[in-house]
N, CA, C and O atoms as CSV, one atom per row, in Angstrom:
chain,resi,resn,atom,element,x,y,z
A,1,MET,N,N,6.692,38.766,9.406
A,1,MET,CA,C,6.222,38.307,8.774
A,1,MET,C,C,6.020,37.169,8.209
A,1,MET,O,O,4.923,36.618,8.298
A,2,GLY,N,N,6.993,36.660,7.572
A,2,GLY,CA,C,7.624,35.149,7.138
A,2,GLY,C,C,7.720,35.491,5.789
A,2,GLY,O,O,7.428,36.594,5.328
A,3,LEU,N,N,8.250,34.262,4.990
A,3,LEU,CA,C,8.653,34.015,4.159
A,3,LEU,C,C,7.740,33.368,3.050
A,3,LEU,O,O,7.583,32.169,3.280
A,4,ASN,N,N,7.063,33.822,1.867
A,4,ASN,CA,C,6.275,33.281,1.062
A,4,ASN,C,C,6.960,31.646,0.573
A,4,ASN,O,O,8.033,31.167,0.940
A,5,ILE,N,N,5.865,30.998,-0.422
A,5,ILE,CA,C,6.480,29.721,-0.532
A,5,ILE,C,C,7.700,29.815,-1.382
A,5,ILE,O,O,8.582,29.032,-1.029
A,6,PHE,N,N,8.011,30.627,-2.496
A,6,PHE,CA,C,8.736,31.280,-3.299
A,6,PHE,C,C,9.979,31.435,-2.548
A,6,PHE,O,O,10.981,30.785,-2.847
A,7,GLN,N,N,9.948,32.398,-1.439
A,7,GLN,CA,C,11.337,32.481,-0.980
A,7,GLN,C,C,11.775,31.318,-0.084
A,7,GLN,O,O,12.984,31.286,0.146
A,8,ARG,N,N,11.003,30.333,0.478
A,8,ARG,CA,C,11.296,29.290,1.190
A,8,ARG,C,C,11.782,28.549,0.072
A,8,ARG,O,O,12.970,28.275,0.244
A,9,ARG,N,N,11.271,28.062,-1.143
A,9,ARG,CA,C,11.977,27.319,-1.869
A,9,ARG,C,C,13.223,27.768,-2.346
A,9,ARG,O,O,14.102,26.907,-2.330
A,10,LYS,N,N,13.539,28.877,-2.764
A,10,LYS,CA,C,14.841,29.517,-3.074
A,10,LYS,C,C,16.226,29.115,-1.962
A,10,LYS,O,O,17.351,28.658,-2.166
A,11,ILE,N,N,15.495,29.537,-0.752
A,11,ILE,CA,C,16.390,29.173,0.414
A,11,ILE,C,C,16.890,27.470,0.348
A,11,ILE,O,O,18.061,27.164,0.575
A,12,LEU,N,N,15.961,26.563,0.048
A,12,LEU,CA,C,16.321,25.520,0.114
A,12,LEU,C,C,17.099,25.015,-1.257
A,12,LEU,O,O,17.452,23.836,-1.241
A,13,LYS,N,N,17.350,25.654,-2.234
A,13,LYS,CA,C,17.674,25.091,-3.173
A,13,LYS,C,C,19.350,25.844,-3.097
A,13,LYS,O,O,20.177,25.612,-3.979
A,14,LYS,N,N,19.552,26.460,-2.288
A,14,LYS,CA,C,20.939,27.066,-2.112
A,14,LYS,C,C,21.678,26.228,-0.653
A,14,LYS,O,O,22.827,26.325,-0.224
A,15,THR,N,N,20.586,25.457,-0.169
A,15,THR,CA,C,21.007,24.615,1.038
A,15,THR,C,C,21.299,23.399,0.679
A,15,THR,O,O,20.958,22.981,-0.427
A,16,ASN,N,N,21.945,22.678,1.519
A,16,ASN,CA,C,21.924,21.272,1.609
A,16,ASN,C,C,20.849,20.664,2.715
A,16,ASN,O,O,21.078,20.819,3.914
A,17,THR,N,N,19.841,20.068,2.327
A,17,THR,CA,C,18.963,19.875,3.173
A,17,THR,C,C,19.158,18.651,4.135
A,17,THR,O,O,18.624,18.477,5.231
A,18,LEU,N,N,20.163,17.735,3.387
A,18,LEU,CA,C,20.424,16.831,4.803
A,18,LEU,C,C,21.345,17.352,5.970
A,18,LEU,O,O,21.646,16.654,6.938
A,19,ASP,N,N,21.793,18.754,5.764
A,19,ASP,CA,C,22.505,19.360,6.846
A,19,ASP,C,C,21.935,19.807,7.980
A,19,ASP,O,O,22.473,20.058,9.058
A,20,LEU,N,N,20.580,19.904,7.597
A,20,LEU,CA,C,19.488,20.673,8.388
A,20,LEU,C,C,18.666,20.176,9.387
A,20,LEU,O,O,18.064,19.170,9.013
A,21,VAL,N,N,18.420,20.526,10.549
A,21,VAL,CA,C,17.908,19.989,11.440
A,21,VAL,C,C,16.489,20.766,11.851
A,21,VAL,O,O,16.287,21.897,12.294
A,22,PRO,N,N,15.612,19.686,11.516
A,22,PRO,CA,C,14.096,20.259,11.666
A,22,PRO,C,C,13.473,19.878,12.526
A,22,PRO,O,O,13.928,18.911,13.137
A,23,TYR,N,N,12.358,20.370,12.895
A,23,TYR,CA,C,11.747,20.553,14.044
A,23,TYR,C,C,10.490,20.776,13.816
A,23,TYR,O,O,10.348,21.576,12.891
A,24,ARG,N,N,9.225,20.297,14.405
A,24,ARG,CA,C,7.711,20.302,14.228
A,24,ARG,C,C,7.185,21.576,14.587
A,24,ARG,O,O,7.541,22.184,15.596
A,25,ARG,N,N,6.203,22.050,13.637
A,25,ARG,CA,C,5.336,23.368,14.129
A,25,ARG,C,C,3.778,22.759,14.480
A,25,ARG,O,O,2.861,23.546,14.715
A,26,HIS,N,N,3.639,21.776,14.489
A,26,HIS,CA,C,2.042,21.600,14.320
A,26,HIS,C,C,2.217,20.008,15.349
A,26,HIS,O,O,3.190,19.276,15.529
A,27,GLU,N,N,0.859,19.949,15.836
A,27,GLU,CA,C,0.798,18.757,16.707
A,27,GLU,C,C,0.463,17.359,15.593
A,27,GLU,O,O,0.567,17.485,14.373
A,28,HIS,N,N,0.152,16.367,16.104
A,28,HIS,CA,C,-0.455,15.302,15.560
A,28,HIS,C,C,-0.977,14.227,16.279
A,28,HIS,O,O,-0.753,13.969,17.462
A,29,GLU,N,N,-1.985,13.356,15.166
A,29,GLU,CA,C,-2.519,12.225,15.921
A,29,GLU,C,C,-1.865,11.016,15.536
A,29,GLU,O,O,-1.174,10.996,14.518
A,30,ILE,N,N,-2.022,9.963,16.282
A,30,ILE,CA,C,-2.099,8.733,15.392
A,30,ILE,C,C,-3.608,7.844,15.174
A,30,ILE,O,O,-4.275,7.350,16.083
A,31,ASN,N,N,-3.894,7.809,13.803
A,31,ASN,CA,C,-5.044,7.012,13.494
A,31,ASN,C,C,-5.149,5.604,13.796
A,31,ASN,O,O,-4.180,4.906,14.097
A,32,GLU,N,N,-6.046,5.298,13.732
A,32,GLU,CA,C,-6.334,3.749,14.000
A,32,GLU,C,C,-5.203,2.548,12.949
A,32,GLU,O,O,-4.822,1.426,13.281
A,33,LYS,N,N,-4.973,3.144,11.932
A,33,LYS,CA,C,-4.046,2.274,11.101
A,33,LYS,C,C,-2.344,2.593,11.773
A,33,LYS,O,O,-1.276,2.125,11.378
A,34,GLY,N,N,-2.522,3.227,12.519
A,34,GLY,CA,C,-1.018,3.713,13.019
A,34,GLY,C,C,-0.136,4.895,12.238
A,34,GLY,O,O,1.037,5.207,12.446
A,35,LEU,N,N,-0.877,5.335,11.476
A,35,LEU,CA,C,-0.265,6.369,10.631
A,35,LEU,C,C,-0.494,7.999,10.985
A,35,LEU,O,O,-1.663,8.342,11.162
A,36,VAL,N,N,0.288,8.762,11.070
A,36,VAL,CA,C,0.421,10.158,11.669
A,36,VAL,C,C,-0.704,10.676,10.774
A,36,VAL,O,O,-0.887,10.188,9.659
A,37,GLU,N,N,-1.415,11.611,11.235
A,37,GLU,CA,C,-2.548,12.830,10.867
A,37,GLU,C,C,-1.984,14.155,11.522
A,37,GLU,O,O,-2.063,14.348,12.736
A,38,LEU,N,N,-1.477,14.951,10.745
A,38,LEU,CA,C,-1.080,16.311,11.178
A,38,LEU,C,C,-2.255,17.179,11.560
A,38,LEU,O,O,-3.285,17.016,10.907
A,39,ILE,N,N,-2.243,18.275,12.736
A,39,ILE,CA,C,-3.344,18.675,13.093
A,39,ILE,C,C,-3.000,20.477,12.619
A,39,ILE,O,O,-2.244,21.141,13.330
A,40,VAL,N,N,-3.498,20.940,11.670
A,40,VAL,CA,C,-2.900,21.843,10.911
A,40,VAL,C,C,-4.020,23.088,11.104
A,40,VAL,O,O,-4.887,23.113,10.230
A,41,PRO,N,N,-4.097,24.082,12.107
A,41,PRO,CA,C,-4.644,25.442,12.081
A,41,PRO,C,C,-5.294,26.009,10.816
A,41,PRO,O,O,-4.624,26.500,9.908
A,42,LYS,N,N,-6.647,25.917,10.797
A,42,LYS,CA,C,-7.289,26.740,9.512
A,42,LYS,C,C,-6.418,28.412,9.457
A,42,LYS,O,O,-6.108,28.991,8.415
A,43,PHE,N,N,-6.238,28.773,10.461
A,43,PHE,CA,C,-5.656,29.968,10.591
A,43,PHE,C,C,-4.532,30.207,11.935
A,43,PHE,O,O,-4.898,29.971,13.086
A,44,GLU,N,N,-3.329,30.634,11.661
A,44,GLU,CA,C,-2.670,31.097,12.976
A,44,GLU,C,C,-3.172,31.861,14.096
A,44,GLU,O,O,-3.184,31.607,15.300
A,45,LYS,N,N,-3.622,32.945,13.368
A,45,LYS,CA,C,-4.073,33.620,14.556
A,45,LYS,C,C,-5.357,33.315,15.148
A,45,LYS,O,O,-6.341,33.036,14.462
A,46,LYS,N,N,-5.366,33.377,16.799
A,46,LYS,CA,C,-6.488,32.915,17.329
A,46,LYS,C,C,-7.759,33.828,17.123
A,46,LYS,O,O,-8.802,33.177,17.180
A,47,TRP,N,N,-7.927,35.193,16.895
A,47,TRP,CA,C,-8.593,35.841,16.539
A,47,TRP,C,C,-9.417,35.781,15.277
A,47,TRP,O,O,-10.593,36.139,15.214
A,48,MET,N,N,-8.583,35.217,14.103
A,48,MET,CA,C,-9.028,34.896,13.091
A,48,MET,C,C,-9.869,33.566,12.929
A,48,MET,O,O,-10.804,33.432,12.140
A,49,ARG,N,N,-9.359,32.540,13.858
A,49,ARG,CA,C,-10.341,31.373,14.077
A,49,ARG,C,C,-11.922,31.735,14.745
A,49,ARG,O,O,-13.009,31.188,14.555
A,50,LYS,N,N,-11.568,32.770,15.507
A,50,LYS,CA,C,-13.016,32.928,16.295
A,50,LYS,C,C,-13.994,33.608,15.039
A,50,LYS,O,O,-15.216,33.466,14.983
A,51,PHE,N,N,-13.291,34.259,14.203
A,51,PHE,CA,C,-13.991,35.685,13.478
A,51,PHE,C,C,-14.534,34.638,12.258
A,51,PHE,O,O,-15.734,34.755,12.011
A,52,PHE,N,N,-13.843,33.699,11.522
A,52,PHE,CA,C,-14.063,33.189,10.450
A,52,PHE,C,C,-14.656,31.704,10.512
A,52,PHE,O,O,-15.215,31.159,9.561
A,53,ILE,N,N,-14.504,31.277,11.452
A,53,ILE,CA,C,-14.906,29.688,11.695
A,53,ILE,C,C,-16.510,29.529,12.696
A,53,ILE,O,O,-16.650,29.622,13.915
A,54,SER,N,N,-17.230,29.343,11.949
A,54,SER,CA,C,-18.656,28.949,12.856
A,54,SER,C,C,-18.103,27.955,13.640
A,54,SER,O,O,-17.156,27.235,13.323
A,55,GLY,N,N,-19.145,27.930,15.372
A,55,GLY,CA,C,-19.061,27.412,16.276
A,55,GLY,C,C,-19.083,25.843,15.926
A,55,GLY,O,O,-18.547,25.148,16.788
A,56,TRP,N,N,-19.582,25.196,14.868
A,56,TRP,CA,C,-20.039,23.708,14.434
A,56,TRP,C,C,-18.875,23.316,14.062
A,56,TRP,O,O,-18.514,22.239,14.536
A,57,ARG,N,N,-17.863,24.077,13.061
A,57,ARG,CA,C,-16.598,23.758,12.155
A,57,ARG,C,C,-15.231,23.512,13.105
A,57,ARG,O,O,-14.894,24.106,14.129
A,58,LYS,N,N,-14.648,22.543,12.469
A,58,LYS,CA,C,-13.496,22.610,13.107
A,58,LYS,C,C,-12.391,23.717,12.668
A,58,LYS,O,O,-12.322,23.914,11.455
A,59,ASP,N,N,-11.489,24.489,13.531
A,59,ASP,CA,C,-10.816,25.392,13.343
A,59,ASP,C,C,-9.478,24.534,12.869
A,59,ASP,O,O,-8.402,25.109,12.702
A,60,TYR,N,N,-9.638,23.124,12.669
A,60,TYR,CA,C,-8.298,22.899,11.928
A,60,TYR,C,C,-8.508,21.693,10.715
A,60,TYR,O,O,-9.517,21.091,10.348
A,61,PHE,N,N,-7.267,21.637,10.329
A,61,PHE,CA,C,-7.084,20.519,8.754
A,61,PHE,C,C,-6.793,19.681,9.411
A,61,PHE,O,O,-6.400,19.967,10.542
A,62,LYS,N,N,-6.872,17.950,8.901
A,62,LYS,CA,C,-6.418,16.739,9.327
A,62,LYS,C,C,-5.401,16.577,8.192
A,62,LYS,O,O,-5.921,16.502,7.079
A,63,ILE,N,N,-4.120,16.508,8.229
A,63,ILE,CA,C,-3.444,15.781,6.568
A,63,ILE,C,C,-2.731,14.660,7.102
A,63,ILE,O,O,-1.825,14.664,7.935
A,64,LYS,N,N,-3.447,13.384,6.308
A,64,LYS,CA,C,-2.810,12.249,6.415
A,64,LYS,C,C,-1.591,11.959,5.736
A,64,LYS,O,O,-1.257,12.291,4.598
A,65,LEU,N,N,-0.817,11.129,6.804
A,65,LEU,CA,C,0.810,10.854,5.992
A,65,LEU,C,C,0.841,9.608,6.116
A,65,LEU,O,O,0.438,9.005,7.111
A,66,ASP,N,N,1.535,8.878,4.673
A,66,ASP,CA,C,1.766,7.853,4.508
A,66,ASP,C,C,3.046,6.808,5.699
A,66,ASP,O,O,3.557,7.200,6.748
A,67,LYS,N,N,3.167,5.869,5.217
A,67,LYS,CA,C,4.143,5.070,5.985
A,67,LYS,C,C,5.526,5.830,6.365
A,67,LYS,O,O,6.093,5.953,7.451
A,68,LEU,N,N,5.826,6.252,5.181
A,68,LEU,CA,C,7.327,6.443,5.172
A,68,LEU,C,C,7.136,8.299,5.943
A,68,LEU,O,O,7.680,8.696,6.974
A,69,GLY,N,N,6.330,8.994,5.143
A,69,GLY,CA,C,5.820,10.063,6.049
A,69,GLY,C,C,5.626,10.122,7.392
A,69,GLY,O,O,6.211,11.002,8.022
A,70,THR,N,N,4.724,9.145,8.097
A,70,THR,CA,C,4.778,8.728,9.189
A,70,THR,C,C,6.163,8.714,10.268
A,70,THR,O,O,6.330,9.157,11.405
A,71,GLU,N,N,6.984,8.027,9.367
A,71,GLU,CA,C,8.195,7.441,10.342
A,71,GLU,C,C,8.959,8.672,10.459
A,71,GLU,O,O,9.413,9.077,11.529
A,72,THR,N,N,9.104,9.303,9.260
A,72,THR,CA,C,9.740,10.816,8.895
A,72,THR,C,C,9.222,11.534,10.011
A,72,THR,O,O,10.079,11.820,10.848
A,73,TRP,N,N,7.909,11.953,10.290
A,73,TRP,CA,C,7.136,12.999,11.065
A,73,TRP,C,C,7.750,12.264,12.355
A,73,TRP,O,O,7.867,13.172,13.178
A,74,LEU,N,N,8.124,11.270,12.841
A,74,LEU,CA,C,7.945,10.477,14.028
A,74,LEU,C,C,9.549,10.712,14.495
A,74,LEU,O,O,9.905,10.661,15.672
A,75,ALA,N,N,10.352,10.949,13.486
A,75,ALA,CA,C,11.921,11.135,13.819
A,75,ALA,C,C,12.324,12.325,13.902
A,75,ALA,O,O,13.459,12.615,14.279
A,76,ILE,N,N,11.434,13.172,13.557
A,76,ILE,CA,C,11.545,14.783,13.555
A,76,ILE,C,C,11.482,15.451,15.227
A,76,ILE,O,O,10.487,15.879,15.810
A,77,ASP,N,N,12.863,15.366,15.715
A,77,ASP,CA,C,12.612,15.595,17.308
A,77,ASP,C,C,13.187,17.227,17.345
A,77,ASP,O,O,12.865,17.848,18.358
A,78,GLY,N,N,13.945,17.907,16.403
A,78,GLY,CA,C,14.378,18.824,16.599
A,78,GLY,C,C,16.149,19.004,17.486
A,78,GLY,O,O,16.806,19.887,18.037
A,79,LYS,N,N,16.272,17.526,17.141
A,79,LYS,CA,C,17.801,17.660,17.485
A,79,LYS,C,C,18.576,16.940,16.379
A,79,LYS,O,O,19.695,17.404,16.161
A,80,LYS,N,N,18.161,15.809,15.580
A,80,LYS,CA,C,18.660,15.201,14.360
A,80,LYS,C,C,18.703,15.896,13.116
A,80,LYS,O,O,17.680,16.512,12.819
A,81,ASN,N,N,19.617,15.928,12.363
A,81,ASN,CA,C,19.599,16.774,11.060
A,81,ASN,C,C,18.836,15.366,10.006
A,81,ASN,O,O,18.851,14.186,10.355
A,82,VAL,N,N,18.276,15.843,8.823
A,82,VAL,CA,C,17.792,15.185,8.103
A,82,VAL,C,C,18.657,13.747,7.710
A,82,VAL,O,O,18.141,12.631,7.648
A,83,LYS,N,N,20.060,14.055,7.469
A,83,LYS,CA,C,20.960,12.778,7.102
A,83,LYS,C,C,20.678,11.692,8.075
A,83,LYS,O,O,20.520,10.530,7.698
A,84,GLU,N,N,20.594,12.147,9.648
A,84,GLU,CA,C,20.633,11.126,10.702
A,84,GLU,C,C,19.428,10.657,10.618
A,84,GLU,O,O,19.310,9.432,10.641
A,85,ILE,N,N,18.345,11.412,10.511
A,85,ILE,CA,C,16.568,10.941,10.123
A,85,ILE,C,C,16.794,10.041,9.158
A,85,ILE,O,O,16.068,9.051,9.242
A,86,CYS,N,N,17.806,10.052,7.979
A,86,CYS,CA,C,17.549,9.169,6.810
A,86,CYS,C,C,18.199,7.622,7.137
A,86,CYS,O,O,17.835,6.537,6.682
A,87,GLU,N,N,19.433,7.972,8.215
A,87,GLU,CA,C,20.191,6.865,8.344
A,87,GLU,C,C,19.170,5.854,9.292
A,87,GLU,O,O,18.971,4.658,9.079
A,88,GLU,N,N,18.604,6.654,10.359
A,88,GLU,CA,C,17.360,5.919,11.065
A,88,GLU,C,C,16.292,5.183,10.518
A,88,GLU,O,O,15.790,4.157,10.978
A,89,LEU,N,N,16.010,5.753,9.566
A,89,LEU,CA,C,14.702,5.196,8.676
A,89,LEU,C,C,15.226,3.905,7.825
A,89,LEU,O,O,14.624,2.831,7.856
A,90,ASN,N,N,16.613,4.160,6.934
A,90,ASN,CA,C,17.102,3.456,6.682
A,90,ASN,C,C,17.639,2.041,7.252
A,90,ASN,O,O,18.056,1.090,6.591
A,91,ARG,N,N,17.563,2.113,8.142
A,91,ARG,CA,C,17.902,1.094,9.178
A,91,ARG,C,C,16.314,0.010,9.422
A,91,ARG,O,O,16.255,-1.188,9.702
A,92,LYS,N,N,15.456,0.770,9.239
A,92,LYS,CA,C,13.847,0.060,9.391
A,92,LYS,C,C,13.542,-0.737,7.872
A,92,LYS,O,O,12.996,-1.815,7.637
A,93,GLU,N,N,14.114,0.239,7.016
A,93,GLU,CA,C,13.442,0.098,5.791
A,93,GLU,C,C,14.125,-0.777,4.910
A,93,GLU,O,O,13.489,-1.247,3.966
A,94,GLU,N,N,15.719,-1.172,5.120
A,94,GLU,CA,C,16.648,-1.520,4.161
A,94,GLU,C,C,16.429,-1.586,2.588
A,94,GLU,O,O,16.433,-2.479,1.740
A,95,LYS,N,N,16.217,-0.074,2.608
A,95,LYS,CA,C,16.304,0.181,0.810
A,95,LYS,C,C,17.590,0.896,0.838
A,95,LYS,O,O,18.105,1.306,1.878
A,96,PRO,N,N,18.053,1.022,-0.251
A,96,PRO,CA,C,19.047,1.670,-0.554
A,96,PRO,C,C,19.586,3.383,0.188
A,96,PRO,O,O,18.796,4.327,0.188
A,97,VAL,N,N,20.506,3.462,0.559
A,97,VAL,CA,C,20.397,4.930,1.627
A,97,VAL,C,C,20.473,6.246,0.148
A,97,VAL,O,O,20.093,7.403,0.326
A,98,GLU,N,N,20.841,5.911,-0.763
A,98,GLU,CA,C,20.263,7.207,-1.727
A,98,GLU,C,C,18.769,7.330,-2.170
A,98,GLU,O,O,18.312,8.398,-2.577
A,99,GLU,N,N,18.082,6.263,-2.076
A,99,GLU,CA,C,16.810,6.159,-2.387
A,99,GLU,C,C,15.924,6.976,-1.131
A,99,GLU,O,O,15.002,7.769,-1.321
A,100,VAL,N,N,16.492,6.534,0.219
A,100,VAL,CA,C,15.770,6.901,1.474
A,100,VAL,C,C,16.018,8.561,1.685
A,100,VAL,O,O,15.105,9.327,1.996
A,101,GLU,N,N,17.353,8.958,1.469
A,101,GLU,CA,C,17.721,9.974,1.549
A,101,GLU,C,C,16.901,11.016,0.473
A,101,GLU,O,O,16.403,12.032,0.959
A,102,ASP,N,N,16.764,10.765,-0.971
A,102,ASP,CA,C,15.992,11.675,-1.875
A,102,ASP,C,C,14.590,11.422,-1.843
A,102,ASP,O,O,13.950,12.200,-2.550
A,103,ARG,N,N,13.839,10.457,-1.158
A,103,ARG,CA,C,12.628,10.340,-0.272
A,103,ARG,C,C,12.237,11.429,0.783
A,103,ARG,O,O,11.271,12.192,0.826
A,104,VAL,N,N,13.063,11.292,1.428
A,104,VAL,CA,C,12.987,12.196,3.060
A,104,VAL,C,C,13.403,13.391,2.646
A,104,VAL,O,O,12.695,14.229,3.206
A,105,SER,N,N,14.160,13.885,1.977
A,105,SER,CA,C,14.583,14.818,1.399
A,105,SER,C,C,13.490,15.735,0.777
A,105,SER,O,O,13.355,16.909,1.122
A,106,LYS,N,N,12.859,15.236,0.009
A,106,LYS,CA,C,11.851,15.839,-1.164
A,106,LYS,C,C,10.719,16.293,0.172
A,106,LYS,O,O,10.216,17.396,0.386
A,107,PHE,N,N,10.569,15.109,0.871
A,107,PHE,CA,C,9.163,15.255,2.069
A,107,PHE,C,C,9.556,16.269,2.937
A,107,PHE,O,O,8.820,17.215,3.220
A,108,VAL,N,N,10.531,16.137,3.314
A,108,VAL,CA,C,10.929,17.455,4.540
A,108,VAL,C,C,10.903,18.931,3.684
A,108,VAL,O,O,10.440,19.978,4.137
A,109,SER,N,N,11.353,18.801,2.690
A,109,SER,CA,C,11.139,20.497,1.467
A,109,SER,C,C,9.739,20.699,1.462
A,109,SER,O,O,9.408,21.851,1.738
A,110,LEU,N,N,8.769,19.853,1.210
A,110,LEU,CA,C,7.485,19.885,0.973
A,110,LEU,C,C,6.635,20.242,2.432
A,110,LEU,O,O,5.627,20.949,2.451
A,111,LEU,N,N,7.317,19.539,3.771
A,111,LEU,CA,C,6.806,20.281,4.904
A,111,LEU,C,C,7.346,21.544,5.272
A,111,LEU,O,O,6.675,22.446,5.776
A,112,TYR,N,N,8.503,21.603,5.031
A,112,TYR,CA,C,8.768,23.280,5.034
A,112,TYR,C,C,8.114,24.191,4.140
A,112,TYR,O,O,7.579,25.198,4.603
A,113,GLU,N,N,8.095,23.906,2.693
A,113,GLU,CA,C,7.539,24.828,2.015
A,113,GLU,C,C,6.112,24.999,2.383
A,113,GLU,O,O,5.724,26.072,1.920
A,114,GLN,N,N,5.056,24.301,3.108
A,114,GLN,CA,C,3.822,24.323,3.725
A,114,GLN,C,C,3.683,24.722,4.965
A,114,GLN,O,O,2.573,24.744,5.496
A,115,ARG,N,N,4.798,25.095,5.595
A,115,ARG,CA,C,5.155,25.385,6.873
A,115,ARG,C,C,4.608,24.585,8.141
A,115,ARG,O,O,4.063,24.990,9.168
A,116,TYR,N,N,4.991,23.142,7.650
A,116,TYR,CA,C,4.690,22.410,8.633
A,116,TYR,C,C,5.811,22.058,9.542
A,116,TYR,O,O,5.600,21.429,10.579
A,117,ILE,N,N,6.837,22.393,9.230
A,117,ILE,CA,C,7.895,21.928,10.059
A,117,ILE,C,C,8.896,23.215,9.678
A,117,ILE,O,O,8.707,23.628,8.534
A,118,GLN,N,N,9.828,23.850,10.364
A,118,GLN,CA,C,10.984,24.813,10.114
A,118,GLN,C,C,12.416,24.317,10.671
A,118,GLN,O,O,12.463,23.683,11.725
A,119,PHE,N,N,13.220,24.525,10.166
A,119,PHE,CA,C,14.718,24.233,10.043
A,119,PHE,C,C,15.018,25.166,11.230
A,119,PHE,O,O,14.457,26.256,11.345
A,120,ARG,N,N,16.045,24.638,12.226
A,120,ARG,CA,C,16.810,25.388,13.060
A,120,ARG,C,C,17.641,26.311,12.416
A,120,ARG,O,O,17.548,27.480,12.791
A,121,GLN,N,N,18.671,25.953,11.259
A,121,GLN,CA,C,19.641,26.671,10.846
A,121,GLN,C,C,18.765,28.038,9.901
A,121,GLN,O,O,19.366,29.090,9.686
A,122,LEU,N,N,17.965,27.921,9.631
A,122,LEU,CA,C,16.918,28.958,8.816
A,122,LEU,C,C,16.011,29.719,9.771
A,122,LEU,O,O,15.244,30.551,9.286
A,123,ASP,N,N,16.025,29.551,10.832
A,123,ASP,CA,C,14.976,30.410,12.030
A,123,ASP,C,C,15.292,31.864,11.451
A,123,ASP,O,O,14.414,32.505,10.873
A,124,GLU,N,N,16.359,32.268,11.599
A,124,GLU,CA,C,17.076,33.685,11.602
A,124,GLU,C,C,16.747,34.311,10.243
A,124,GLU,O,O,16.375,35.481,10.150
A,125,ARG,N,N,16.927,33.332,8.981
A,125,ARG,CA,C,16.240,34.051,7.764
A,125,ARG,C,C,15.001,34.691,7.633
A,125,ARG,O,O,14.704,35.713,7.014
A,126,GLU,N,N,14.196,33.784,8.441
A,126,GLU,CA,C,12.463,34.004,8.106
A,126,GLU,C,C,12.425,34.983,9.102
A,126,GLU,O,O,11.214,35.148,9.248
A,127,LYS,N,N,13.155,35.951,10.102
A,127,LYS,CA,C,12.426,36.976,10.713
A,127,LYS,C,C,12.822,38.321,9.789
A,127,LYS,O,O,12.340,39.421,10.061
């Protein structure tokens, strides 16, 4: 069935986030400002969408990301670990490496807790 948010946080506390390889679980759109909007279904199961959502309502939420969130989301490709993503973003931002690593680590942890991304290394623990 999957882990709840508290179990997911516990796993992250025992793991070095920088070594993990994230991959996206949801689609996205880029808005007129050039920022990413995540498209997150209101229900995971298709039958629940049909049963609980009337015809005139959207069956998804849009989660709007800021500039760093957008750059981080677009850098997540399922191949690079978080440290490599931080290095890539640091070349663009030219901020102290520690600041970028701290912000990106917190952001991807939040994405993981909310089930917007998954980490390759944690797939087995979730089953």
